[in-house]
C-alpha positions, 0 to 999 in steps of 0.5 A: 614449180616455185613455192614461197614459204612465208610463215610467222614464228612459232612463239616459244618454239621456233623463229620464222627463219627456223620454220622456213628451213624445216618446211623447205627441207621437207619440200626438197626431200619430196621433190628436189627439183622444186624451187623454194623461196624462204621469206620469214615474216612477222606481224609487228610483234616479237621477231619483227626486227630480226625478220626485217633486218634479215629480209633487207640485209640490214644490221642490228644496233645495240643501245643503252637506254633508260628503261620503263622505271628509269634504270638503264637497260640494254636495248636493240634496234634494226637499220634496214638494208637501205640504211635509211629505215629503222625498225624499233620494237618498243618492248626492247626499251619499255617492255613488260618483260623487262620488269619483275611482276612485283614492279609492274605498275603503269602508273610509274613507267614511261617510254623514254627509252623508246625515244632514245632509240629513235634519237640514236637511229636519227644519229645513224642517218635514219629518217624512216621509222617502223615502230612495233608496239607490242608488249609494253609496260607503259601507259604514258601516251608516248609522252616519254618518247616526246621528252627524250626527243626534246619536248617539255611538259608542264603541270597546271601551275607552270612547273616542268614535269621532268619525268612524265609517267602514267601517274603524272599525265593528269597534271599536264597543263602545257606541252612545249614542242618547240624544242623537239628534235628538228630532224623529226620534220624530215622523218616518216613514221609507221606504227605496226598496230593491229588493235583498234582501241581508242586512247581512253574510255571503256575500250581504251588503253587503261581499262583494256590493257592496264590490268595485264601491266599490273594496274590495280582496279583503283589505278585504272580510273587514274590512268584513263583520266590521264590519257583523256587529259593528254588527248585534250591538251594535244587537241588544244595545243597541237591541233591534233585529234588522237583521243578517238583515233583507231589504234591510239590506245596501243602500247598504253597510248604510245601510238597516240603519242607518235601520231601527235608528235611524229605525225605517225601513220598507224597500220596493221603490223603484218601488212607493214612487214610484208610491204617492207620485205617486198613479199608481193614482188617475191611471190609473183610467178609462184604456184603456191604460198605456204604460211603459218604460225604456232596456232591458227585460231579465232584471232588469226584473221585479225591482223596476224601474219597468215591472214596478210599472206592469205589476203596477198594470195587472193590478190595475186591468184595464188593458193595459200596453204597454212601449216600450224602447230595447232588449228582451232579455227572453225570452217567459217573462220578458215573461209574468211581467211581464204586459205586453200588448206590449213593443216596442223603439223602435229603427228599424234597425241603430245603435250604442248610442251612436247610439241613446242620442243624445238627438235620435235617442232622441226621434225613435225614441220619437215614432215608436213612439208614433205607430205604437202609436196607429195599431196600436190604431186598426187593431186595431179594424178587423181581425176575428179569423179564424173 
């Protein structure tokens, strides 16, 4: 019997690889003959680079770049096994975690460092790009990326803006893309984007995500006005509509900028990851798919890794079981996901801190894998009542 284990990481506790290993150990202890295939996954957020690099036998590249406030930071990107595809998580160069709380203000930050990572990947021969857009500290509509790649921005008086930020977007009067890196024309971009927010407006990047990046209530209107100005200029000068593009508001509008300057396609992060690692092909012939994440909840159906695995299982006719640290979904939500079973691996009353302790989490997952295999074997011997 072939079982494929394809979980996301348990955030703050175990990586996706560690989850795979723990569940696999339990399966093999219960049935040494079972064929277990371990496939760590991600949803475009934390851990995506590592998952894709490992899954394709690629490599990591460290790169010094300009951080969200203009200071140097050590960032990293991945080159996949085909030596042509780069995976870049924007948070490694322009993420909120790079800034102490007192310095978080999207009026002052930009995505220049992300553009530098793209440029470095181009120098390494990459021409296909996967961009993860979670955890941003920015609200510059990706203008910083474009600047790093050669574009020039001017204010309404014709003066060049040397560092575009959330604050200076309102001043935009002209964008010169004639100096963009010509290698972009032979490159393709996919943005791992789970949100559907437009670029600006009440549901846009500034009003929905600005507060968590340190924006004051007074700053939100200024940020939103800048995003609208950017969209109008892109429409007028580049002939591209990004203001109402679903998902354009991701990462402070970075998704919009990548669509505008790099012709990027926006798609669900988990689907991008599963496609890249070839989970469909790996799963063929499997009797069971096992997935999971730290918490299965009401948000899981919306772009999370287990939802993508469940969808794939339905397409292939393979039952999917989820193992999570906590399961708070309703019955209706589980039905929507299409999971055969969803189990919590918790073994009894324990605090969140205790449950997330790595050694205990591994033990819990190993026992869950063991019990799952024993249950499958029992199911073959228990007859249905007449």
